[in-house]
Structures are given as C-alpha cells and as structure tokens.
VEXZADREN-324414 format. One line per 5 residues: number of its first residue (from 1); their letters; for each residue x, y, z of N, C-alpha, C. Coordinates in steps of 0.001 Angstrom, whole numbers, plus 524288, in hexadecimal, padded with zeros to 5 digits. Layout:
# residues N
NUM	A	X Y Z X Y Z X Y Z  ... .
# end
This chain:
# residues 103
1	XXXXX	7E528 7D808 7B8BA 7E147 7DBCA 7BA4D 7E1E6 7DCE7 7C023  7E167 7E1D0 7C18D 7E1E2 7E370 7C6F7 7DC77 7E3D6 7C96B  7DBD2 7E135 7CDE0 7D6CF 7E141 7D09F 7D785 7E36C 7D620  7D5C0 7E849 7D715 7D622 7EA7F 7DC53 7D18D 7E8D4 7DFBC  7D224 7E979 7E4E2 7CDDD 7E895 7E88D 7CE4E 7EC84 7ECFF .
6	XXXXX	7CA2F 7ED2E 7EFE8 7CA1A 7F0B2 7F464 7C8A8 7ED8C 7F931  7CB16 7EED1 7FD9A 7CA55 7EBC9 8025C 7CA2D 7EF71 8070D  7C6C1 7EE56 80ACC 7C69C 7F12B 80FB9 7CAB2 7EEC4 81357  7CE37 7F205 81551 7D24B 7F019 818D2 7D299 7F388 81DAE  7D4E2 7F161 821C0 7D5D8 7F437 82698 7DBC1 7F4AA 82738 .
11	XXXXX	7DDA1 7F967 827EA 7E33B 7FA4E 8289D 7E50E 7F78C 82D8A  7E93B 7F47D 82D11 7EB52 7F18C 8317B 7EDE9 7F50F 83586  7EF53 7F9D2 83401 7F201 7FD51 83799 7EE2F 800A8 83AB9  7EA63 80319 8380D 7E6F0 806C8 83AC4 7E13B 80514 83B08  7DFC1 80103 8382D 7DA61 7FF23 83848 7D6A7 801FD 834B9 .
16	XXXXX	7D89C 80598 8318F 7D552 80882 82DE8 7D333 804E5 829A8  7CE2F 8054F 82884 7CBCB 80236 82452 7CC04 80553 81F46  7CDBB 802BF 81B26 7CDFE 80559 81617 7CD48 8016D 811AD  7CC72 8037C 80D0F 7CBE9 8003B 80862 7D118 80077 80575  7D34B 7FBEE 80464 7D81A 7FBB4 80154 7D701 7F90E 7FC21 .
21	XXXXX	7DA58 7FA10 7F866 7D9D2 7F784 7F355 7DE55 7F3C0 7F29D  7DD4C 7EF9C 7EFE4 7E143 7EB9E 7EEF3 7E097 7E93F 7E996  7E388 7E541 7E882 7E361 7E2AA 7E36E 7E1FE 7DCF1 7E402  7DE4F 7DB38 7E0E0 7DD41 7D59E 7E08E 7E10A 7D316 7DCC6  7E243 7D5EE 7D88C 7E5F8 7D3D6 7D4C5 7E7F1 7D82F 7D13B .
26	XXXXX	7EC65 7D72C 7CEE6 7EE98 7DA8B 7CADD 7F25F 7D736 7C7AE  7F4CD 7D989 7C3DC 7F89E 7D6A2 7C0C7 7FD14 7DA3C 7BF3F  8011E 7D7FD 7BD2D 80584 7DB06 7BB47 807CB 7D842 7B683  80934 7DB55 7B2AC 80B81 7D932 7ADE5 8107E 7DC43 7ACD1  814D9 7D989 7ACB6 819C6 7DC0F 7AB9B 81D33 7DC91 7B066 .
31	XXXXX	821FF 7DE55 7AF7E 825BB 7DEDB 7B3CA 824A6 7E3C0 7B703  826D2 7E403 7BBC4 82630 7E8B4 7BEEB 82961 7ED3C 7BCAD  82816 7F1FC 7BE86 82B32 7F68E 7BD20 8308D 7F634 7BFA9  83401 7F9C6 7BE4F 8392F 7F9DA 7C0A8 838F6 7FAF6 7C682  834CA 7FD9B 7C84E 83437 7FE9C 7CDEB 8315F 7FA2F 7D0AD .
36	XXXXX	83092 7F5ED 7CE07 82E48 7F10E 7CFF8 82864 7F141 7D0E0  825C3 7F566 7CF0D 8200F 7F545 7CF1C 81E4C 7F14C 7CB11  81A15 7EE78 7CC2D 8184A 7EA87 7C878 81632 7ED05 7C379  815DA 7E9E6 7BF76 813AD 7EBC0 7BA81 80DD5 7ECBB 7BB2C  80B8D 7EF4E 7B74E 805E7 7F027 7B763 80322 7EAF2 7B6E9 .
41	XXXXX	7FEE0 7EA38 7B8BB 7FAB7 7ECE9 7BB63 7FBC9 7ED29 7C132  7FF2E 7E9EF 7C333 80021 7E9C9 7C8CC 8024B 7EEF2 7CAD1  8057F 7F1A6 7C7C0 807B7 7F69D 7C976 80372 7FA8E 7CAB9  7FF3E 7FA6F 7C7DA 7FAF7 7FE1E 7C8B8 7F7E6 7FD01 7CDB4  7F913 7F8B5 7D053 7F63C 7F757 7D516 7F938 7F8CF 7DA09 .
46	XXXXX	7FD83 7FB9E 7D999 800BD 7FCCD 7DE25 7FDBD 7FFBD 7E261  7F9CD 8029E 7E0FC 7F695 8055F 7E4CB 7F391 801C4 7E861  7F30E 7FCDC 7E6EF 7F053 7F8F9 7EA1F 7F3F5 7F611 7EDDE  7F8FB 7F6AB 7ED57 7FCB6 7F368 7F023 7FD6B 7F4DB 7F5DB  7FC96 7F9C6 7F73A 7FD5D 7FB8D 7FC9E 7F872 7FE65 7FE6C .
51	XXXXX	7F64E 7FCAD 802CF 7F1D6 7FF54 80535 7F3D5 80349 80931  7F0A6 8073F 80A30 7F203 80B51 80DE9 7ED4D 80C94 81143  7EDFF 80C5C 81669 7E9DD 80DFB 819FB 7E9D6 813ED 81A10  7E57F 81636 818A2 7E537 81BE8 81865 7E513 81E69 81DCA  7E3F6 81B5E 821D4 7E3C2 81D84 82721 7E92C 81DC6 829A3 .
56	XXXXX	7EBF7 81953 829B4 7F105 8192C 82C70 7F5C0 81944 828CE  7F508 81843 823B3 7F95C 81868 81FFF 7FC1F 8133B 81F25  7FA4E 80F00 82190 7FCBA 809DD 820EF 7FC81 8082F 81B3B  800F8 806B4 8190E 8015B 804F0 813A2 8031B 7FF43 8138D  80029 7FC0A 810B6 80166 7F67C 81072 7FE95 7F41C 80BCB .
61	XXXXX	80064 7EF99 80A18 7FD98 7ECC5 805FC 7F827 7EB56 807D8  7F792 7EA9E 80CF5 7F27A 7E97D 80F52 7F260 7EC15 814AC  7EF97 7F069 81535 7EFB1 7F357 81A21 7ECE6 7F08C 81E95  7EA38 7EC40 81D70 7E7CA 7E94B 821AE 7EBA0 7E578 8242D  7F04A 7E4E6 821F0 7F46E 7E1AA 8243A 7F88A 7E53D 8269A .
66	XXXXX	7F904 7E50F 82BBF 7FC9A 7E89E 82E69 8023C 7E6B7 82E31  805A4 7EA6D 82D7B 80B3A 7E973 82DCE 80CE4 7EA35 83378  810F4 7E771 8351C 812C1 7E7CD 83A86 81441 7ED5A 83C23  8168F 7F04B 8389D 81885 7F56E 83A0F 8151A 7F9F4 83829  8109F 7F8D7 835F8 80D6D 7FCFE 833A1 80B43 800D1 8379E .
71	XXXXX	809D7 7FEFC 83C45 80780 80257 84041 80ADD 80722 84169  80FDA 80657 84252 81337 80AC5 843B1 8158A 80D64 83EE1  81680 80A66 83AB4 81924 80C97 83624 815E7 810BA 83364  810C6 80FF5 8330A 80D8D 813BD 8302A 80D35 818FD 832F7  80F15 81942 837CD 80F03 81E29 83AC9 8143C 82105 83AA2 .
76	XXXXX	8182A 81EA4 83833 81D55 82114 83811 81D80 82576 83402  820AF 8296B 834FC 8212F 82DB9 83136 822EB 82BEA 82BC9  8265F 827F8 82B96 82843 825FA 8268E 823CA 823A9 82359  82085 82085 825D6 81C12 81E1E 8231C 81830 82244 8214F  816DB 825D9 824CF 81304 829F0 82389 814F9 82D62 81F13 .
81	XXXXX	819FC 82ED4 81F33 81C0E 83217 81AFC 81C4F 82F15 815D1  81D61 82A0A 8161A 81D6C 826D6 8115E 817F4 82678 80F07  81411 825B0 8124E 80EA7 82545 81080 80CC5 82A4C 80DE9  80E90 82EB7 80FDD 80CB3 833CA 80DF4 8108A 836A4 80A74  8149E 833F8 808B4 818A3 83657 80565 8163E 83889 80068 .
86	XXXXX	81733 83D83 7FF66 814EE 84013 7FACD 81833 83F6F 7F5E2  81D13 83DA9 7F663 82080 83D14 7F1DB 81FBB 837EF 7EEF0  81C5C 83484 7F102 81B38 82F83 7EE8A 8155E 82F0A 7EDA3  813C2 82BF4 7E9CF 80E26 82AE1 7E925 80BFF 827F1 7EDE4  80706 82881 7EEEC 8047D 825FE 7F369 80576 82017 7F374 .
91	XXXXX	804F0 81D86 7EEF9 805BA 817E1 7EEB5 80B4B 81669 7F048  80F1C 8196E 7EEA0 8148D 81866 7F026 8152A 818D9 7F60A  8129B 81CAB 7F870 812E7 81D47 7FE1D 81084 8189C 800F2  80C3C 8167C 7FEE0 809D9 811E0 80149 80D91 80D38 80110  8101E 80C77 7FC99 813EA 80837 7FC17 81890 8090F 7FFBE .
96	XXXXX	81A52 80DE4 8003D 81EBF 80F19 803A7 81D5C 80E0D 80962  81897 80F7D 80AF9 816E7 80E7B 81056 8164C 808A3 81151  8142D 805D8 80D8B 813C7 8002A 80E0D 81932 7FDC9 80EA5  81CED 7FFE1 80BDC 82251 7FDFE 80C3F 82488 7FEFD 811B9  82374 80389 813EE 8254D 804B0 81944 82316 800C2 81D28 .
101	XXX	81E28 7FF7D 81C9C 81BB9 7FBB9 82025 81DFC 7F649 81F5B  81EFB 7F4CF 81A82 8211B 7EF9C 81966 826C8 7EF00 81B23  8299C 7F35B 81B88 82F15 7F30E 81D4E 82F34 7F127 822D8 .
# end
C-alpha cells in the first residue's frame, strides 16, 4: 500500500516556503521494466521522487538539502531550458534537472 504525506519545507537555495509531497511507504511486485522503472505500485509514485521549488526552480529529492553547485547551476541557460523543455513531460524535466544538479 502506498502512503503519501505532505510536509512544509524551506528551499535551501532561495528560502521559499512550500508544501511538498512525499511517501511514507510503497511496495513493488515483479521485475522492473526494460527501461529500469520499478514495477507497480512503486512506478506510480515517481511524481513523489523529485521536489521542485516553484520560485527558483531547484529540483532535488529534498529541496531543503542544498547541493554544493545548486546556487549557480539553476541560473544557467542549460538548466533553465531543461526545466522548461516542451518536448518532454514536466516530470521528466524535473528528473533531468535533478540529474544535472547531481552531476
């Protein structure tokens, strides 16, 4: 069973206060897909995996934990264009931006 929760957090980059959603628990039964996404029910929770600050655009598993390079990276043209890319779904863009920060 999947149990979501909501939490008030402060963005580590800009200080914006927002409500994020997360997971207390979920499960998965079966092997992952060929693209390595987990089996259901966990696959349906991917929207909870990356938070996004709506003010500055910082994407992270937890936006209250700052990355060393997030301050300058979120202002670069590459990051901004990735966040706003229209050829991908919004969730994919959040994962892509989180990946840029983690690199």
